N, C-alpha and C positions, 0 to 999 in steps of 0.2 A: 564602653563598658561606663557607668553610670558613676558618679562619686559616691552616692549613698551606697552602693555595691562595694565599692573601694574601702570607704571606710569601715564596713562592717568585716572584711578580708583581714583589716589589721590587728595583731595582737595589744598593740598599745596605742592608746588614744592619741600620742604627740608622733606617731610615725606620720610622713609624707611623702607622698607619690613622688618617683624620681623618673621612673619610667616605665611603658606598658607596651607590649604585643600581642596580638592576638585580641585585642581589644571590643572584635565582633562576636565574640564568644556569647557574651550573654543577650546579645539583640538578635543572634541567628535563632532559626527554627530548632526542635528539640533533636531530629534526628542528624543534623549538620553538628549539633553541639559533640555527640559523640565522637567525632572525627578531628574535634577542635581541641586547642589548649590555648590557655591564656598565660602569661608571665608578669608579673607584677613585682617591681623592685621599688623598694620604700627605701627609707633613709636607714633602717636598721635590718631589713630583712627582705629575703626572695620568696615569692610565692608562685604556686603553680597550680592552676584549676584546670581540671579538665581530663583530655585524655593523655596518661602519660606512659612513658616505655620503661621497663626494668628487665634486666637479662636473670633469666631463669637458672635452675640449677645446672640444667643439659649446656649451656651457653645460647641458649635462643633468647632471642627477644622478644616479649610479650608485652601488650598495652593494655590499660584498665583507666577508668574514669576513678579519677581521685586527687585531693587535696594536700602536697608537700609544701613544707616551710622550712627554710634554712636562714641562719644567720648570715649576714654580709661577710664577717670576719671569719665564718668557717669554709667560705667559698677556696678551693685550691685551684682552679683550672675549667677550661673552656675547650670544649673539641668538637669537631663532626665526625661523625661515624656513621659508614656506609652499611645497611644492614640488609641482608634478605635470607631468604628462606632454603635450604638445600635441597631440602624435602621433594620441591616441584623438579628440580634439574635431577635427582636421584630415579624419581618414577618416569620421567621421561627416558632417561637410559635403559631403564628396565622393559618400558613397553616397545624403545627402540629394539633392544637385543630380542625379545618376543618375535617383533615383525621379520627380524633376520633370520629367526630359525623357522618361522611358521612353512616357507618351501619344502624345507626338510619331514615335516610332519604332517603335512595337510593330506586329507584322505581325500580330497576332491577339489575340484578347482573351485567349486561354489564355496566352499569350506575357506579356502585359501583367500577368495575377494572379500568374504565378510568379514574375515580375521584383520586384513591388510585396511579395509575401511575403517574399522575402529581403532586398530593400532597407529597407524601413521598420524591421522588426523588427532589423536589424543597425545601423541609427542609431541607434535607441535603447539598443541595449546598450552600443554604443561610447561615447556619452554618459555612460550610467549606470557605466562602467568609470572614464572620466575622472575621475568626482567621488570614486568610492570610491578611486581609487589615488591621491588626495591625500596627501600628507605634511604632518606640521608636524615641523619638525628644530630640535632640538636642537644649536646651534653653539657650540662653545667656539673662539675664535682664540687662536692664539700665533703667534708671530714668524715662524715657517718653513710654517705651513699652519692647518689645523683639524682637531679632533675633531666628529664629527657623529654623533649619532644620533636615531632615530624619536621624538619624544617622546610619541607617543602610546601608547607601551609604559610609560612612568611616569605616576605620578599627579601632579598640578601641585604638590601639598604636599611631595614629593620633590626636585623640581626647584627649586623655590623654597628649601627647607633646603640643596641642595646648592650653589645658588650663592652663598646667604651663607656657606657654609662655605669655598667658594673664596676670596673675597673677603676673607674673615678671615685664612685662613692666607697667602695672597699678602702681606698688609701685614705680619704676625707675621715672615714669612719674610725679606722685604727688610729690614725694622727689625734682625731677628739679624744678616743680614750688614751692614749698615751701622753696626752696634754692633762688628762683627769688625774691620772695616776702621778705624774709629776707635782702637781699642785696639792694632791694628797700629801706626797712626802715632803713637800716645804711646808705645808700645814702642821704636818706631824711634829717637824723640826723647830717650828716658831712657839708651838703650845709650850713646851718644858722653859723656853726662854722666857715667856710672858709671865709664866708662873713665877720664874726664879726673881725676875723684876718686881714682882708684885711682892714679893716677900720680904726683898729688901726695902 
């Protein structure tokens, strides 16, 4: 990812890059981008661009291409989540039941053979799709939502380093905010004393 692309991503001109994963997002071809996501950590915010996951009303996880932003101070935790679609296994069970019932209902050996050749391979295929379609999500929780990416597109070492960078930057950012608040309180108490001394 080019420096100019990162600078355009930041909301504030004084933000600085701390860490990034998935940086080949902008250099890959358009088709590959649909399946990738880039996470950019700055001194103030966390940005996600590309394919992100969110949980729908029915509890299933859906993906779409979008950009999300959250403040460092609002991050509440980081987790990994195993996600799969139960629909594939339900369909496989139904086809397996049909396969078991066919001998009782088939009117001829030919019909039985055709039905078996359709049901059994389809059941096996659906079970394979169920296991191949499983995803491991890298989920960053913040006050008003989540940023979720497919963890399989990143190396484990990348994710570990990124988590450490988030934790350290959050502590640093909160310390800086606290220092500013304390300094403001000190300034507020000094101003009346200065005015009083000036009057005297």
